[in-house]
C-alpha positions in Angstrom: 2.4 3.9 -12.0 0.8 7.0 -13.3 -2.8 5.9 -13.1 -4.9 6.9 -10.0 -5.4 3.7 -8.0 -8.5 5.2 -6.2 -10.8 2.2 -6.4 -8.0 -0.1 -5.2 -7.1 2.3 -2.4 -10.7 2.5 -1.3 -11.0 -1.3 -1.2 -7.7 -1.6 0.6 -8.8 0.9 3.2 -11.9 -1.1 3.8 -9.8 -4.2 4.3 -7.6 -2.4 6.8 -10.7 -1.2 8.7 -12.0 -4.7 9.0 -14.9 -4.4 6.6 -16.0 -7.2 4.3 -15.1 -6.3 0.8 -16.0 -7.8 -2.6 -13.0 -9.9 -3.3 -13.7 -10.1 -7.0 -13.8 -6.3 -7.1 -10.6 -6.1 -5.2 -8.8 -8.5 -7.5 -10.3 -6.8 -10.6 -9.2 -3.4 -9.4 -5.6 -4.6 -8.8 -5.5 -6.5 -12.1 -6.9 -3.4 -14.0 -4.3 -1.1 -12.4 -1.5 -3.5 -13.5 -3.0 -3.8 -17.0 -3.3 0.0 -17.4 0.2 0.7 -16.1 3.3 0.0 -18.1 6.6 0.3 -16.4 6.6 2.4 -13.3 7.6 1.7 -9.8 8.4 -2.1 -9.5 7.8 -2.0 -5.7 4.3 -0.6 -6.3 3.6 -3.1 -9.1 4.7 -5.9 -6.7 2.5 -4.7 -3.9 -0.4 -4.5 -6.4 0.2 -8.0 -7.6 0.3 -9.1 -3.9 -3.1 -7.6 -3.3 -4.6 -9.4 -6.3 -3.0 -12.7 -5.2 -4.2 -12.4 -1.6 -7.7 -11.5 -2.7 -7.7 -14.6 -5.0 -6.4 -16.8 -2.2 -8.9 -15.6 0.3 -11.7 -16.2 -2.2 -10.4 -19.7 -3.0 -9.6 -20.9 0.4 -11.5 -18.7 2.9 -9.1 -19.4 5.8 -8.1 -17.2 8.6 -4.5 -17.4 7.3 -5.7 -16.2 3.9 -7.5 -13.3 5.6 -4.4 -12.3 7.5 -2.4 -12.5 4.2 -4.9 -10.1 2.6 -4.5 -7.7 5.6 -0.7 -7.9 5.3 -0.8 -7.3 1.6 -3.1 -4.3 2.3 -0.7 -2.8 4.8 2.2 -3.3 2.4 0.4 -1.8 -0.5 -0.6 1.2 1.6 3.0 1.8 2.7 4.5 1.3 -0.8 1.9 3.6 -2.4 2.6 6.3 0.2 6.4 6.1 -0.5 5.7 6.1 -4.3 3.5 9.3 -4.0 6.0 11.0 -1.8 8.8 10.5 -4.3 6.8 11.4 -7.5 
């Protein structure tokens, strides 16, 4: 992924800090990043898809489990992005 995922990174950081985030904005940022990027690191693409899915699930179900899934996806995205940036 060559595009700068700044908006998604900002929203992910807010999730990790325990702030309430706009789930539609989070899902849209992840979807936009996936749409704009062709090819690229499959692990980063998968982590981005996981963020979009977790945001959707939390919005749809609103359960504690869905919130924990979003936090897990955020941690995974952050780790994969760090590895991606380190190697590119």
